[in-house]
C-alpha positions in Angstrom: 52.1 18.9 14.4 51.8 15.1 14.9 49.5 14.0 17.7 51.0 11.3 19.9 49.1 8.7 21.9 50.2 10.4 25.1 48.9 13.7 23.8 45.5 12.2 23.0 45.3 11.1 26.6 46.2 14.6 27.7 43.5 16.1 25.5 40.8 13.9 27.0 42.0 14.8 30.5 41.9 18.5 29.6 38.3 18.1 28.3 37.3 16.4 31.5 38.8 19.1 33.7 36.7 21.7 31.9 33.6 19.5 32.0 34.0 18.8 35.8 35.1 22.3 36.8 38.2 21.4 38.7 41.3 19.1 38.7 40.0 17.3 41.8 36.6 16.6 40.3 38.1 15.5 37.0 40.5 13.1 38.8 37.7 11.6 40.8 35.5 11.2 37.6 38.3 9.4 35.7 39.6 7.4 38.6 43.1 8.8 38.6 45.1 11.0 41.0 45.0 14.8 41.0 48.7 14.8 40.4 48.3 12.8 37.1 45.6 15.3 36.0 48.0 18.2 36.7 50.8 16.4 34.9 48.7 16.0 31.7 47.6 19.7 31.7 51.2 20.9 32.2 52.5 18.5 29.5 49.8 19.6 27.0 50.5 23.3 27.4 54.2 22.7 27.0 53.6 20.6 23.8 51.3 23.3 22.3 53.3 26.2 23.5 50.2 28.1 24.7 48.2 28.6 27.9 44.9 26.8 28.0 43.7 27.5 31.5 43.8 30.4 33.9 44.2 28.7 37.3 44.1 30.0 40.9 43.7 28.1 44.1 40.0 28.5 44.0 39.0 28.6 40.3 40.0 28.0 36.8 38.8 29.5 33.5 39.6 28.9 29.9 41.8 31.3 27.9 40.5 32.3 24.5 42.9 29.7 22.8 41.9 27.2 25.5 38.2 27.6 24.7 38.7 26.9 21.0 41.0 23.9 21.8 38.5 22.5 24.4 35.8 22.3 21.7 38.0 20.0 19.7 39.1 17.9 22.6 35.5 17.6 23.8 34.5 16.3 20.3 37.3 13.7 20.5 36.2 12.5 23.9 32.6 12.3 22.8 33.5 10.3 19.7 35.5 7.9 21.9 32.5 7.5 24.2 30.2 6.8 21.2 32.7 4.2 19.9 32.5 2.4 23.2 28.7 2.6 23.3 28.5 1.1 19.8 30.7 -1.8 20.9 28.5 -2.4 24.0 25.4 -2.3 21.8 26.9 -4.8 19.4 27.8 -7.1 22.4 24.2 -6.9 23.6 22.6 -7.4 20.1 21.2 -10.9 19.6 23.5 -13.1 17.5 23.5 -16.7 16.5 21.5 -19.2 14.4 17.9 -20.2 14.4 16.8 -23.3 12.7 13.1 -23.0 11.6 10.7 -25.4 10.0 7.2 -24.5 8.7 4.5 -25.7 6.2 5.3 -24.9 2.6 2.3 -22.7 1.8 2.2 -20.8 5.1 5.9 -20.4 4.8 5.8 -18.8 1.4 2.7 -16.7 2.0 3.3 -15.5 5.6 6.4 -16.8 7.4 9.2 -16.1 4.8 8.1 -12.5 4.2 8.0 -11.9 7.9 11.5 -13.4 8.3 12.7 -11.0 5.6 11.7 -8.1 7.8 13.1 -9.7 10.9 16.5 -10.0 9.3 16.5 -6.3 8.5 16.1 -5.6 12.2 18.5 -8.3 13.5 21.1 -8.9 10.8 23.4 -10.8 13.2 20.8 -13.6 13.6 21.3 -16.3 11.0 18.3 -18.2 9.8 18.1 -21.8 8.5 14.5 -22.2 7.1 13.1 -25.5 6.0 9.7 -25.6 4.3 8.0 -28.9 4.7 4.5 -30.2 5.3 5.9 -33.1 7.2 5.8 -33.0 11.0 9.5 -33.3 11.8 11.1 -34.4 15.0 12.1 -31.1 16.5 14.6 -32.6 19.1 16.2 -35.1 16.7 16.6 -32.6 13.9 17.9 -29.8 16.1 15.0 -27.4 15.3 14.8 -24.2 17.3 11.3 -23.3 16.1 8.5 -25.2 14.3 5.4 -23.5 12.9 2.5 -25.8 13.0 -1.2 -25.5 12.2 -2.4 -27.9 14.9 -2.4 -28.1 18.7 0.6 -29.4 20.5 0.5 -33.2 20.8 3.9 -33.9 22.3 3.9 -32.9 25.9 7.8 -32.8 25.9 7.7 -29.6 23.8 6.5 -26.1 24.4 4.1 -24.1 22.3 2.9 -20.5 21.9 -0.2 -19.7 19.8 0.7 -17.1 17.2 -2.6 -16.4 15.5 -5.9 -17.8 14.3 -6.1 -17.2 10.6 -9.6 -16.8 9.1 -10.8 -19.2 6.4 -13.5 -19.2 3.7 -15.1 -21.5 1.1 -14.0 -20.9 -2.5 -14.2 -22.4 -5.9 -13.3 -21.2 -9.4 -15.7 -19.3 -11.7 -15.4 -22.1 -14.2 -16.5 -24.7 -11.6 -19.5 -22.6 -10.5 -20.6 -22.2 -14.1 -20.7 -26.0 -14.5 -22.1 -26.9 -11.1 -23.9 -23.8 -9.9 -23.0 -21.6 -6.9 -24.3 -22.8 -3.5 -26.4 -20.2 -1.7 -27.1 -22.2 1.5 -25.1 -24.8 3.4 -27.5 -27.7 2.5 -26.5 -27.3 -1.1 -22.8 -28.1 -0.3 -23.7 -31.9 -0.3 -24.2 -31.8 -4.0 -20.7 -30.5 -4.8 -17.2 -31.9 -5.3 -14.4 -30.9 -2.9 -10.7 -30.6 -3.1 -9.7 -32.4 0.1 -6.8 -31.3 2.2 -5.6 -34.5 3.8 -3.7 -33.2 6.8 -6.9 -31.6 8.1 -10.1 -33.2 9.2 -12.5 -33.9 6.3 -15.4 -32.2 8.1 -16.3 -28.6 7.4 -18.0 -26.6 10.1 -20.0 -23.4 9.4 -21.8 -21.1 11.8 -24.1 -18.2 11.6 -25.2 -16.7 14.9 -26.7 -19.6 16.9 -27.0 -21.8 13.9 -24.3 -24.3 13.0 -23.8 -26.7 10.1 -21.2 -29.5 9.6 -20.6 -31.9 6.6 -18.0 -34.5 5.7 -16.3 -33.5 2.4 -15.2 -35.8 -0.4 -14.0 -35.3 -4.0 -11.9 -36.8 -6.8 -8.9 -34.7 -5.8 -7.1 -34.8 -2.5 -3.6 -33.4 -1.5 -1.4 -33.0 1.5 0.0 -29.7 0.3 -1.9 -26.4 0.9 -0.5 -24.7 -2.2 -1.5 -27.6 -4.4 -5.0 -27.5 -2.9 -5.4 -23.8 -4.0 -4.1 -24.6 -7.5 -6.6 -27.5 -7.8 -9.3 -25.1 -6.8 -8.3 -22.6 -9.5 -8.4 -25.5 -11.9 -12.1 -26.1 -11.3 -11.9 -29.3 -9.4 -14.3 -28.4 -6.7 -14.9 -26.3 -3.5 -12.3 -26.0 -0.7 -11.8 -24.2 2.6 -8.7 -22.1 2.4 -7.1 -19.3 4.6 -8.1 -15.8 3.7 -4.4 -14.8 3.0 -4.6 -17.3 0.1 -8.1 -16.5 -1.0 -8.1 -12.7 -1.0 -5.7 -12.0 -3.8 -7.3 -14.7 -6.0 -10.8 -13.4 -5.3 -9.5 -9.9 -6.2 -8.1 -11.0 -9.6 -11.1 -13.3 -10.4 -9.4 -16.6 -10.2 -11.5 -17.7 -7.3 -15.0 -16.8 -6.0 -16.1 -17.0 -2.4 -19.3 -18.7 -1.4 -21.5 -18.4 1.7 -19.7 -15.3 3.0 -22.4 -14.8 5.7 -21.3 -18.0 7.3 -18.2 -18.3 9.5 -15.7 -21.1 8.8 -13.5 -22.6 11.5 -10.2 -20.7 11.5 -6.7 -22.2 11.4 -4.8 -21.9 14.7 -1.0 -21.5 14.1 1.4 -22.4 16.8 5.1 -21.8 17.4 6.5 -25.1 18.8 10.0 -25.3 20.4 12.1 -27.5 22.7 11.8 -27.0 26.4 14.1 -24.3 27.8 14.7 -22.6 24.5 12.1 -19.9 25.3 14.8 -18.3 27.4 16.8 -17.6 24.3 16.8 -13.9 23.6 16.8 -14.4 19.8 13.9 -16.9 19.9 11.8 -14.6 22.1 12.5 -11.7 19.7 11.4 -13.8 16.8 8.2 -15.0 18.5 7.2 -11.5 19.5 8.0 -10.3 16.0 5.9 -13.0 14.3 2.9 -12.2 16.6 3.1 -8.5 15.7 3.7 -9.2 12.0 0.7 -11.6 11.8 -1.7 -8.8 12.8 -1.8 -7.6 9.2 -3.5 -10.8 8.2 -7.1 -11.8 8.8 
């Protein structure tokens, strides 16, 4: 027996009559008249050639055939409801594009892996990610979010601190074989440094109430954090690098940490965005996700 569109409506009405307990209650629930409900029930029983309900002026009950049929009709109504709920969820799910810029090394080590996970959670959000150590003009370039390792300078933008990443002093085993390994801050003056030019050339160390600062210099300088680490591995001197860069290289023996009892100044990482965009649902989701994701790093 083929099922017509009209019969599908009657099946849903029948299921609601059983659910609500009366024709009147079902009519009110569905926003139709009692007469329309009665019409659908009568039409359905005529099409099927069986009696589905025992009805009196005060009560109704399912026949044995009606009970079995109700279970099927109820499943159809439920599936229709679930289909509508799925559409509503899709309508509310964040969609659109986010244009992001971040430093190269931080991007490769931290941001891009986090964005991979973010995309798994929100596949309807499209990402345009630019890795650059240059400080771009966010407004001019249409950037939604810039990741920066420095405090906000432009008062026309908004910023949210994501995390302070711990740093440490490192050098290669080969370099320390040639030059010796410093065991106290004063010995750092006698060493070469791989200088990271975007940062201040002063290194600050502290241990309890004691503090120590020195200006660093060396034969190698670079504006790229990834290149800095490679130069350190190549034995060109000592450098201050984030722990997320240092830990795997210390573990495999390519770098060695020095003065571990002294605390180095951390790297504050900020999310910078144009004014007003913080109201964007997809941007808020990304900011919250990055803050949570960064908790796995020192």
